[in-house]
C-alpha positions in Angstrom: 31.0 40.0 51.3 29.9 36.9 52.8 28.8 33.7 51.2 25.1 34.5 51.7 25.3 37.7 49.9 25.5 37.7 46.2 25.4 40.3 43.6 22.0 40.7 42.1 22.0 40.3 38.3 19.5 42.3 36.4 16.8 39.9 35.2 14.7 40.5 32.1 11.6 38.7 33.2 10.8 36.8 36.4 8.6 33.7 35.9 7.0 32.3 39.0 7.6 28.6 39.6 4.3 26.7 39.6 5.7 23.4 40.6 5.5 21.8 37.2 8.4 20.5 35.2 7.9 20.1 31.4 10.1 17.4 29.8 12.1 18.3 26.8 10.3 17.0 23.7 12.4 15.2 21.1 11.3 16.6 17.7 12.8 13.8 15.6 10.4 10.9 15.1 11.7 7.4 16.0 12.9 5.5 13.0 10.7 2.5 12.8 10.6 0.0 9.9 7.4 0.0 8.1 6.1 -3.0 6.3 3.9 -1.0 3.9 6.5 -0.8 1.0 7.1 -4.5 1.2 3.4 -5.2 1.2 2.9 -3.0 -1.9 5.7 -4.8 -3.7 4.2 -8.2 -2.8 0.7 -7.1 -3.9 2.1 -5.8 -7.2 4.0 -9.0 -7.8 0.9 -11.1 -7.1 -1.2 -9.0 -9.5 1.5 -9.2 -12.2 1.8 -13.0 -11.8 -2.0 -13.5 -12.0 -2.2 -11.3 -15.1 0.6 -13.2 -16.8 -1.1 -16.5 -15.8 -4.5 -15.3 -17.2 -2.9 -14.2 -20.5 -1.0 -17.5 -20.8 -4.1 -19.5 -20.1 -6.3 -17.5 -22.6 -3.7 -17.9 -25.4 -3.0 -21.5 -24.7 -3.6 -24.0 -27.6 -6.3 -25.8 -25.8 -8.3 -22.6 -25.0 -8.0 -21.4 -28.6 -9.3 -24.8 -29.9 -12.1 -24.7 -27.4 -13.2 -21.2 -28.5 -13.1 -22.3 -32.2 -15.2 -25.4 -31.4 -17.7 -23.3 -29.6 -18.0 -20.9 -32.5 -18.4 -23.8 -34.9 -21.0 -25.3 -32.7 -23.0 -22.1 -32.7 -22.7 -21.9 -36.5 -23.9 -25.5 -36.8 -26.9 -24.7 -34.6 -27.8 -21.8 -36.9 -27.6 -24.0 -40.0 -29.6 -26.7 -38.3 -32.3 -24.2 -37.4 -32.4 -22.9 -40.9 -32.5 -26.4 -42.6 -35.0 -28.0 -40.2 -37.7 -25.3 -40.5 
């Protein structure tokens, strides 16, 4: 046997070469850091802080006194309307 002659191996299926090479595709997605979890945390903290600030303002002594004075003012207006008729 010479170098040019080789034993033919039985092949299952012959696929003709069309000249195109297909690159191997990496099935694992690249690990990229996403800012979405951090933004959600910041948004939740902001909403929580605003809520606590609103509650603290609504329940402050000055606001309670102001609401009481407004209620008394409305009662005085009603009494004034009834007396001055």
